[in-house]
C-alpha positions in Angstrom: 139.9 137.4 188.1 138.9 135.9 191.5 137.0 138.6 193.3 134.8 138.8 196.5 132.9 141.8 197.6 131.7 141.7 201.3 128.8 143.6 202.9 126.4 142.3 205.5 126.4 139.2 207.6 124.9 136.8 205.1 127.2 138.1 202.4 130.2 137.6 204.7 129.2 134.0 205.4 128.9 133.3 201.7 132.2 134.9 201.1 133.8 132.9 203.8 132.6 129.7 202.2 133.9 130.7 198.8 137.3 131.7 200.1 137.7 128.4 202.0 136.8 126.5 198.8 139.1 128.6 196.7 142.0 128.1 199.2 141.4 124.3 199.2 141.4 124.3 195.4 144.7 126.2 195.4 146.2 123.6 197.8 146.2 126.0 200.7 143.7 124.2 202.9 146.1 121.6 204.2 148.7 124.4 204.9 146.3 126.5 206.9 144.7 123.8 209.0 145.3 125.8 212.1 144.8 129.3 210.7 141.4 128.8 209.1 139.6 127.2 212.1 141.1 129.8 214.4 140.0 132.6 212.1 136.5 131.1 212.1 136.3 131.5 215.9 137.3 135.2 215.5 134.7 135.8 212.8 132.1 137.6 215.2 134.7 140.0 216.6 136.1 140.7 213.1 132.5 141.6 212.0 132.2 144.1 214.8 135.6 145.6 214.0 134.9 145.7 210.3 138.1 143.9 209.4 136.6 140.7 208.0 137.3 141.7 204.3 140.9 142.6 205.1 141.4 139.3 206.9 140.1 137.3 204.0 142.4 139.2 201.6 145.3 138.3 203.9 144.4 134.6 203.7 144.1 134.7 199.9 147.4 136.7 199.4 149.2 134.4 201.7 148.0 131.5 199.7 149.0 133.0 196.4 152.4 134.1 197.7 153.1 131.0 199.6 154.6 133.0 202.4 155.1 130.9 205.5 153.3 128.0 203.9 155.9 125.4 203.1 153.7 123.0 201.2 152.4 125.7 198.9 155.7 127.4 198.5 157.3 124.1 197.6 154.6 123.2 195.0 154.2 126.6 193.5 157.5 128.5 194.0 157.4 132.2 193.1 160.0 131.9 190.3 158.0 129.2 188.5 154.5 130.8 188.7 152.9 132.3 185.6 150.7 134.6 187.7 151.1 137.2 190.4 148.5 138.5 192.8 147.2 142.1 192.3 145.3 143.7 195.3 142.7 146.1 194.2 140.0 146.7 196.9 139.3 145.1 200.3 137.7 141.8 199.5 138.6 141.9 195.8 141.8 140.7 194.1 142.9 139.1 190.8 145.9 137.3 189.2 148.0 138.8 186.3 150.1 136.8 183.8 153.7 137.7 184.3 154.5 137.6 180.6 151.5 139.4 179.0 150.2 141.4 181.9 146.7 139.9 181.2 144.5 138.3 183.7 142.5 135.0 183.1 139.1 135.5 181.7 136.4 133.5 179.8 135.8 135.5 176.6 133.3 133.1 174.9 131.1 131.7 177.7 128.8 128.7 177.2 125.3 129.6 176.2 122.1 127.9 177.4 120.7 125.5 174.9 117.4 123.8 174.0 117.6 120.4 172.3 115.2 117.7 171.3 115.7 114.1 172.4 118.1 112.3 170.0 119.8 115.5 168.7 123.4 116.5 169.4 124.2 119.8 171.1 127.4 121.5 172.2 128.8 124.1 174.5 131.8 126.4 173.9 134.0 127.8 176.6 136.9 130.0 175.2 139.4 131.6 177.7 141.4 134.7 176.7 144.7 133.0 177.2 144.3 130.5 174.4 147.6 131.3 172.9 149.4 130.1 176.1 147.8 126.7 175.9 148.8 126.1 179.5 145.3 126.2 181.1 143.2 123.2 182.0 139.5 123.0 181.3 137.1 120.8 183.2 133.3 120.4 182.6 130.6 119.6 185.2 127.1 118.4 184.8 125.0 119.3 187.8 128.2 119.7 189.9 129.5 116.3 188.9 132.8 116.2 186.9 132.1 114.8 183.4 134.1 111.7 182.3 135.1 113.0 178.8 136.8 109.7 178.0 133.3 108.3 177.3 133.5 109.0 173.5 130.2 107.3 172.9 128.5 110.1 174.8 130.8 113.1 174.7 133.1 114.6 172.0 135.7 117.3 172.7 138.5 119.0 170.9 142.1 118.8 172.1 141.9 121.8 174.5 138.4 120.8 175.7 137.1 124.3 174.8 134.2 122.7 172.9 132.1 119.8 174.2 129.4 118.0 172.2 126.8 115.9 173.9 125.7 113.1 171.5 122.0 112.0 171.2 120.7 113.9 174.2 118.2 112.3 176.6 116.2 113.8 179.4 118.9 112.7 181.8 121.3 115.1 180.0 119.3 118.2 181.0 120.6 120.4 183.7 123.4 122.9 184.5 126.8 122.6 182.7 129.8 124.4 184.2 133.0 125.2 182.5 136.0 125.5 184.8 139.2 127.1 183.4 142.3 126.7 185.6 145.6 128.5 184.9 148.3 128.1 187.6 146.9 129.7 190.7 143.8 131.2 189.0 140.4 129.7 188.1 137.3 131.0 186.3 133.9 129.3 186.0 130.9 129.9 183.7 127.5 128.0 183.7 124.8 127.3 181.1 121.6 125.4 181.1 120.6 122.5 178.8 116.8 122.1 178.3 115.8 118.8 176.7 112.5 118.5 174.9 110.9 115.3 173.6 107.7 113.3 173.0 105.4 113.6 176.0 105.2 111.2 178.9 102.3 108.8 178.7 99.1 109.7 180.6 98.8 108.3 184.1 96.1 106.9 186.2 94.1 105.6 183.2 91.0 103.8 184.4 87.4 102.8 183.6 85.0 105.1 185.5 81.7 103.4 184.4 81.1 100.5 182.0 77.3 100.0 181.4 76.2 97.8 178.4 79.4 98.3 176.4 79.6 102.1 176.7 82.6 102.9 178.9 83.6 106.2 180.6 87.4 106.6 180.8 89.5 109.1 182.8 93.2 109.9 183.0 95.7 112.5 184.2 98.1 114.1 181.7 101.8 113.3 181.9 104.7 115.8 181.4 104.5 117.4 177.9 108.4 117.6 177.8 108.6 121.0 176.3 105.9 120.9 173.6 102.2 121.3 174.2 100.2 118.1 174.0 98.0 118.2 170.9 95.9 115.0 171.2 95.3 111.8 173.1 94.7 108.3 171.7 93.0 105.3 173.2 94.2 101.7 172.4 92.2 98.6 173.5 92.6 94.9 173.5 90.3 92.0 174.1 90.6 88.9 176.3 90.6 86.5 173.3 93.7 88.3 171.8 95.4 90.3 174.5 98.6 90.9 172.6 96.8 92.8 169.8 96.2 96.5 170.6 93.8 98.4 168.4 93.6 102.2 168.2 90.2 103.8 168.7 88.7 105.6 165.7 89.3 109.2 166.6 91.9 111.3 168.6 90.8 113.0 171.8 91.2 116.8 172.3 94.0 117.7 174.7 91.8 119.7 177.0 89.8 116.6 178.1 90.7 114.2 180.8 87.7 111.9 180.5 86.0 110.3 177.5 83.1 107.9 176.5 83.8 105.1 174.0 81.7 102.3 172.6 83.2 98.8 173.0 82.7 95.9 170.5 80.0 93.4 171.6 81.0 90.0 173.1 84.3 90.9 174.6 86.2 91.8 177.7 88.5 94.8 177.2 91.5 96.6 178.7 92.6 100.0 177.5 95.8 102.2 177.5 96.5 105.7 176.3 99.1 107.6 174.4 99.8 111.4 174.2 101.0 113.3 171.2 102.9 116.5 170.8 104.9 118.2 168.0 107.7 115.6 168.2 105.4 112.5 168.1 103.6 109.9 170.2 104.5 109.0 173.7 105.0 105.4 174.9 101.7 103.7 175.9 100.5 104.1 179.4 100.0 101.2 181.7 96.9 99.2 180.9 93.8 99.6 183.1 93.8 97.3 186.1 90.2 96.5 185.7 88.5 95.2 182.5 85.2 96.2 180.9 82.8 93.6 179.4 80.4 94.2 176.5 77.3 92.0 175.9 76.6 90.0 172.7 74.8 91.5 169.7 74.1 90.4 166.2 76.9 91.0 163.6 77.0 94.5 162.3 78.6 93.6 158.9 79.0 90.8 156.3 82.0 89.5 154.4 83.1 92.3 152.0 84.9 90.3 149.3 83.0 87.4 147.6 84.1 85.7 144.3 84.0 82.4 142.5 86.8 80.1 141.4 86.5 78.6 137.9 89.3 76.0 137.7 87.0 72.9 138.1 84.5 71.9 135.5 81.0 71.1 136.9 81.5 73.0 140.1 80.3 76.3 141.5 83.0 77.3 143.9 82.1 80.3 146.1 84.8 81.9 148.1 84.9 84.9 150.5 87.2 86.7 153.0 86.4 85.3 156.5 85.6 87.7 159.4 87.9 87.7 162.5 86.6 87.0 166.0 86.6 90.7 166.7 83.5 91.1 164.4 81.6 88.0 165.4 79.7 89.9 168.2 78.4 86.7 169.7 78.6 82.9 170.0 77.7 80.4 167.2 79.0 82.6 164.4 78.5 81.2 160.9 78.1 82.2 157.2 74.9 81.8 155.2 75.8 81.4 151.5 73.1 81.9 148.8 73.3 81.5 145.0 71.0 81.9 142.1 71.5 81.1 138.4 71.2 84.3 136.4 67.7 84.4 134.9 66.2 82.3 137.7 64.0 83.5 140.6 64.9 80.7 143.0 67.7 81.2 145.6 69.6 78.2 147.0 71.1 78.6 150.5 73.5 76.7 152.8 75.2 77.5 156.1 78.9 77.2 156.7 79.3 76.5 160.4 83.1 76.9 160.5 83.9 80.6 161.0 87.4 80.2 159.6 86.3 78.5 156.4 85.8 80.8 153.4 84.7 78.4 150.7 81.6 76.4 149.6 81.6 74.0 146.6 78.3 73.2 144.8 77.8 70.6 142.0 76.3 72.1 138.9 75.6 70.9 135.3 76.5 74.0 133.4 79.9 75.1 132.2 80.9 78.7 132.9 77.4 79.9 133.7 76.8 83.2 135.6 75.3 83.1 139.1 74.2 85.7 141.6 75.9 85.0 145.0 75.8 86.5 148.4 77.2 85.7 151.9 75.6 86.9 155.2 77.0 86.8 158.7 74.9 85.1 161.4 75.4 84.4 165.2 73.2 83.2 168.1 71.7 86.7 168.4 70.5 86.6 164.7 71.4 87.7 161.2 73.4 90.8 160.4 70.9 93.7 159.8 73.1 94.8 156.9 71.8 93.4 153.6 74.6 91.5 151.9 76.0 92.6 148.5 75.0 90.5 145.5 78.1 89.5 143.5 78.1 87.9 140.0 80.2 84.7 139.7 80.7 81.8 137.3 80.7 78.0 137.5 83.8 76.2 136.4 85.3 76.6 132.9 85.8 73.7 130.4 88.0 73.0 127.4 87.4 75.4 124.5 85.3 73.9 121.7 86.7 75.9 118.8 90.1 75.6 117.2 92.1 78.0 115.0 92.1 77.5 111.2 94.6 78.0 108.4 97.6 78.2 110.7 100.8 78.8 108.7 104.1 80.7 108.4 103.3 84.2 107.3 104.6 84.6 103.7 104.8 88.4 104.0 107.9 88.2 106.2 111.3 86.7 105.5 112.2 84.0 107.9 115.1 84.8 110.2 117.5 82.3 111.9 115.9 82.9 115.3 112.6 84.4 114.4 109.5 83.3 112.5 106.1 84.9 111.8 102.8 83.1 111.9 99.3 83.9 110.7 95.9 82.2 111.3 92.2 83.0 111.3 90.6 84.5 114.5 88.1 82.3 116.3 84.7 83.0 117.8 85.4 84.4 121.2 81.9 83.8 122.7 81.8 82.3 126.2 79.7 79.5 124.7 82.4 78.5 122.3 85.4 79.2 124.6 83.6 77.6 127.6 85.2 80.2 129.8 86.8 83.7 129.7 88.6 84.1 126.5 92.3 84.9 127.1 93.9 84.4 123.7 96.0 81.7 122.1 98.7 79.3 123.2 101.3 78.7 120.5 103.3 75.5 120.7 106.5 74.6 118.8 109.1 71.9 118.9 112.1 70.5 117.0 111.0 68.0 114.4 113.9 65.7 115.6 112.7 65.7 119.2 108.9 65.5 119.0 106.3 67.0 121.3 108.0 65.7 124.4 110.3 68.7 124.3 107.5 71.1 123.2 107.7 74.8 124.3 104.8 77.2 124.6 104.2 80.9 124.5 100.9 82.6 125.5 99.5 85.2 123.2 97.0 87.3 125.1 94.1 88.9 123.1 91.7 91.5 124.5 88.0 90.9 123.6 87.3 94.6 123.5 90.2 95.9 121.3 92.6 94.9 118.5 95.6 95.2 120.8 97.5 92.0 121.7 99.5 91.5 124.9 103.2 91.1 124.4 105.3 88.1 125.6 109.0 88.1 125.9 109.2 85.4 123.2 106.6 86.8 120.8 104.9 89.8 119.3 101.3 89.7 117.9 98.8 91.9 116.3 95.3 91.6 114.8 94.4 92.7 111.3 90.8 92.0 110.3 89.9 88.4 110.9 93.6 87.2 111.0 95.9 86.9 113.9 99.6 87.5 113.4 102.3 86.6 115.9 106.1 86.5 115.9 108.0 84.0 117.9 111.7 84.7 118.8 114.6 82.8 120.3 114.2 79.9 118.0 117.2 77.6 117.2 118.8 78.4 113.8 119.2 75.9 111.0 116.7 73.6 112.5 113.6 71.8 111.2 110.7 72.9 113.4 107.0 72.3 113.8 104.3 74.5 115.4 100.6 74.6 116.2 98.2 77.0 118.0 95.3 76.5 120.4 92.6 78.6 122.0 92.9 79.2 125.7 90.7 80.5 128.5 91.7 81.1 132.1 92.3 77.4 133.0 92.0 75.3 129.9 93.5 74.9 126.4 91.4 73.8 123.4 92.2 71.5 120.5 95.2 72.3 118.4 95.2 73.7 114.9 96.9 72.1 111.9 100.7 71.7 112.2 103.0 74.1 110.3 106.4 72.8 109.3 109.3 75.1 108.7 113.1 75.2 108.7 115.0 78.1 110.2 117.9 79.4 108.0 121.6 79.4 109.1 122.6 82.0 111.7 125.8 83.1 113.3 127.2 80.4 115.6 127.5 80.6 119.4 130.9 81.0 121.1 133.4 78.2 120.9 133.6 76.1 124.1 136.5 75.6 126.6 139.0 78.0 124.9 142.3 77.5 126.7 146.1 77.9 126.5 147.4 74.3 126.1 151.0 75.4 126.3 153.1 78.5 125.8 156.7 79.7 125.7 158.8 82.8 125.1 157.5 83.5 121.6 154.5 81.2 121.1 151.1 80.1 122.5 149.2 77.0 121.7 145.4 77.5 121.7 142.8 74.8 122.0 139.0 74.9 121.9 135.9 72.8 121.3 133.1 73.4 118.8 130.2 75.7 119.8 127.2 74.2 121.6 125.0 76.1 119.1 126.6 76.0 115.7 123.4 77.5 114.2 124.4 76.2 110.8 127.2 74.5 108.9 130.5 75.5 110.4 133.0 76.8 107.9 136.0 77.3 110.2 137.4 79.7 112.8 138.8 83.2 113.0 141.6 84.1 115.5 142.6 87.6 116.7 144.7 89.0 119.5 145.4 92.2 121.5 148.2 93.4 123.7 147.1 93.7 127.3 148.4 96.1 129.8 147.3 95.8 133.5 144.4 93.6 132.4 143.2 96.3 130.0 143.1 95.7 126.3 145.6 98.0 124.4 144.6 98.9 120.8 142.4 97.2 118.2 142.1 93.5 117.7 144.6 92.2 115.1 143.2 89.3 113.0 145.6 86.4 112.2 145.9 85.3 108.6 145.3 82.9 107.1 142.2 82.0 109.1 141.2 78.4 109.8 138.9 77.0 107.0 138.5 73.5 108.4 135.8 73.2 111.1 137.4 70.1 112.6 140.7 72.0 113.4 140.3 72.8 117.1 143.6 74.4 117.8 146.3 76.8 116.6 149.9 77.5 117.5 150.6 81.3 117.5 154.2 82.2 117.0 156.2 85.4 116.7 155.1 86.8 120.0 157.1 89.0 122.3 158.7 87.5 125.3 157.4 88.4 128.8 154.4 90.1 127.3 150.6 89.9 128.0 148.2 88.9 125.2 144.5 88.4 124.8 143.3 86.0 122.2 139.9 85.8 120.6 138.4 82.9 118.7 135.2 83.1 116.6 133.4 80.2 114.9 132.2 81.0 111.4 129.2 79.9 109.3 127.7 81.2 106.1 125.9 83.9 108.1 129.2 85.2 109.5 131.2 85.2 112.7 129.5 84.4 116.0 130.1 85.5 119.5 133.8 85.4 120.6 135.5 83.5 123.3 138.5 85.1 125.1 141.6 83.8 126.9 144.6 85.7 128.3 148.3 84.5 128.4 151.6 86.0 129.4 154.6 84.7 127.4 157.6 83.4 129.2 160.8 85.2 130.0 164.1 83.3 129.3 167.8 83.7 129.2 169.6 83.9 125.9 172.5 81.4 125.5 176.1 82.7 125.1 179.0 80.9 123.4 180.8 78.8 126.0 184.6 78.9 126.4 185.8 75.4 126.0 189.0 73.6 127.3 190.3 70.1 126.8 191.2 68.8 130.3 192.4 65.3 129.2 192.6 62.9 126.3 192.5 59.1 126.4 192.3 56.5 123.7 188.5 56.4 123.8 187.6 59.5 126.0 188.1 63.2 126.0 187.6 65.3 129.2 186.0 68.6 128.3 185.3 71.7 130.5 183.7 75.0 129.6 183.0 78.3 131.1 179.5 79.8 130.9 176.6 81.0 133.2 174.8 78.3 135.0 171.0 78.4 135.6 167.9 76.3 135.1 167.2 77.8 131.7 170.4 76.9 129.8 171.5 73.4 128.9 174.9 72.3 127.4 175.6 69.5 124.9 178.9 68.3 123.4 178.8 68.1 119.7 181.6 66.1 117.9 182.5 64.5 114.6 185.5 62.8 113.0 187.7 65.1 111.0 186.3 65.2 107.5 182.7 64.1 108.4 179.8 66.5 107.5 177.3 65.6 110.3 177.7 66.3 114.0 176.8 63.9 116.8 175.6 65.3 120.1 175.3 64.2 123.7 172.2 64.8 125.8 171.9 68.3 127.4 173.4 68.9 130.8 172.0 71.5 133.2 173.9 73.2 135.9 177.1 71.4 134.9 180.5 72.7 133.6 182.3 69.6 132.4 181.7 66.2 130.9 183.6 63.1 129.8 183.1 62.4 126.1 183.4 58.6 125.6 183.0 55.8 123.1 185.6 57.3 120.7 187.9 55.5 118.5 191.7 55.3 119.4 194.1 57.2 117.4 191.4 59.2 115.6 191.2 63.0 115.1 188.0 64.7 116.2 186.4 68.1 116.0 184.6 69.1 119.2 182.4 72.0 120.3 180.0 72.8 123.1 176.5 74.1 122.3 174.4 76.1 124.8 170.6 76.1 124.3 167.7 77.6 126.3 164.3 76.0 127.0 162.8 77.5 123.8 165.4 76.3 121.3 167.7 79.3 121.0 171.2 78.0 120.5 174.9 79.3 120.7 178.0 77.1 119.9 181.6 77.5 121.1 184.6 77.5 118.8 185.6 74.2 117.3 188.6 72.4 118.9 190.5 69.6 117.2 191.9 66.7 119.3 193.3 63.3 118.5 192.7 60.3 120.7 195.7 58.2 121.9 196.8 54.9 120.3 196.4 51.8 122.4 198.6 48.7 121.8 198.4 45.7 124.2 196.8 47.9 126.9 199.4 50.7 126.5 198.3 54.2 125.3 200.6 56.0 122.8 200.3 59.6 121.8 201.5 60.7 118.4 204.3 63.2 117.6 204.8 64.2 114.0 202.5 61.5 113.0 204.6 58.6 114.5 203.5 56.5 117.5 205.7 56.3 120.5 205.5 55.0 124.0 205.9 57.5 126.8 204.3 56.5 130.1 205.8 59.4 132.1 204.4 61.8 129.6 201.0 60.3 130.0 201.2 60.7 133.8 202.3 64.3 133.4 199.4 64.9 130.9 196.9 63.4 133.3 198.2 65.5 136.2 197.9 68.6 134.1 194.4 67.6 133.1 193.3 67.3 136.8 194.9 70.6 137.7 193.1 72.3 134.8 189.8 70.8 135.9 190.2 72.1 139.4 191.1 75.6 138.1 188.1 75.6 135.8 185.7 74.7 138.7 187.3 77.4 140.9 186.8 80.0 138.1 183.2 78.9 137.6 182.5 79.4 141.3 184.1 82.8 141.3 181.9 83.8 138.3 178.7 82.7 140.0 179.6 84.6 143.2 180.4 87.7 141.1 176.9 87.4 139.4 175.2 87.2 142.7 176.8 90.3 144.2 176.1 92.2 141.0 
């Protein structure tokens, strides 16, 4: 319902503005270009007479009815309008739907929302005439029509009754207006969107005072963006590394707007600030325009991490974590390194002038001897007042002096193809004997045929304080009394091997023990290599392979199995072929009796005394072929040494035809070469006046064969270049008969070819 209630001068002015906007929206403004300005001139007199509301009603009704307004009446003729104007009170009117009798209204109006930055939010605007689906909905944001085609920002349903604003920002805050337009009527409803987010950074951050490295800072708070600011944070940088911003130790209470902070000595600093609320930290503020300098002082700390490196014999190598420029606190920074042999009262000392160097090497005579060490920070203002921590380190290790004894294969365990157990006596683990930190043992093994050049090693870690032994992926070990037992795995089967064991510390390996010789038993072989389908046909497949790279014993032969495969999935159990191959030099097999046009998966295992090894797999699909049928044969012509033969049968690339012939009374047949895609042939090199049996054999590409019926024919006699045919066994000369016979032969050949072409066309259309 579009309604206006008028009372008072200011109300009348507002109503006049609304009416004019409404009339322009309903396309009446251009039709009343003369009436509206004229009525504005009469506005003071109409106020005095009290007829202003009635006059406005007249304008609206004229607009709705289109009376005397050609442009409106033409665009919205009465018979096509879905609404009609109902007059209720002066200054108040509404439009009814002609079909339902209902007037346009917004039942579910958009509600004001509060959203955080980055969230999605939505508004719903549901008119009461939803079932008509003839209304139009437009959305405004702060009186600007929204471009709802921007799908990255807005999402709407088909009727635009629901609008979603994606990932809201502060710019999305404001008033959203839903405009529902139906024919000559319009309704509007508004809602507010409030966006909350992290606070704005503080502003006007500056140094107030900066005496002797203690700075007073002031600032003004930024917008809290919907959530109360809970704390402020100060970040500072220095002129020697301006890109690195450090956060001051503690947060600042939100009620403050100034703060005192201590700056590190020997630096020129800028600061910036951040604010924090419930949703997180703000962006940093702008840095201060002015800097604050702090004077030099002695260092307030020493290197925290000090240790020794023991990989060089005859050296005491002291190392530490260097201190960055931020903690130097003055010029001429250096490290004062001191060391003392344990048990001595004398300290040695040496300065390291390079502030970025964290190592000092000292020549010593002792091997793996403990030392007390310390490192102090010093600059031009003096030593650090903090006493340095005293650490215990060691000089470099040496090669262990002791070696394991009685190293042998453990007789308590049965040797396996890939696994062997060893046992030996434990050694003295003292630092004096090991010449370093005892770590355990290094077990070395190699093939007897290759020598130590191909030696492999496994580390067996042993704890000095317990009987537990560290595990390695290639061995297991344990300690029982004074003996060490270890198991080494992944050995080659059926191989002569040698092994020895050494003591090891952190960096060095001692002298080896005695050598233990052993021979691993046979094991299951590895997979055969390069398994492939060499050839295949309709009912057979020829497999080929090579021997395994790891026979792991004496090969006895090979086992072959197969499965039917459907859609690359194995169907059913593996069927083993019998008999299996018992000759290890046989590296192929022809598998027959297969179904045509069928998928198979073949498996091949190598076999030793220990059993079958891992399998190799190959897939194949047998061929599809045409079965030959018996040809229908005709004799097209007979000469003294030739017979012209034609036949009728399907032609394709899978069926070949051969003429088989023999003299009457002979047992064996002779045959011509196979012909493909051909329906006739001239059989030559025959003897004159001889009776022959002739047939045509059809054969496919896998050897299936079908033969025609047998025909008997006698070649003509030839005397002095003249051919004679026989009648009742007597020769006679009949040249015209020979001509007629030849003519008939050619006609028969032509008819045969035509029949063949017809048969081929018939097959195609089938």
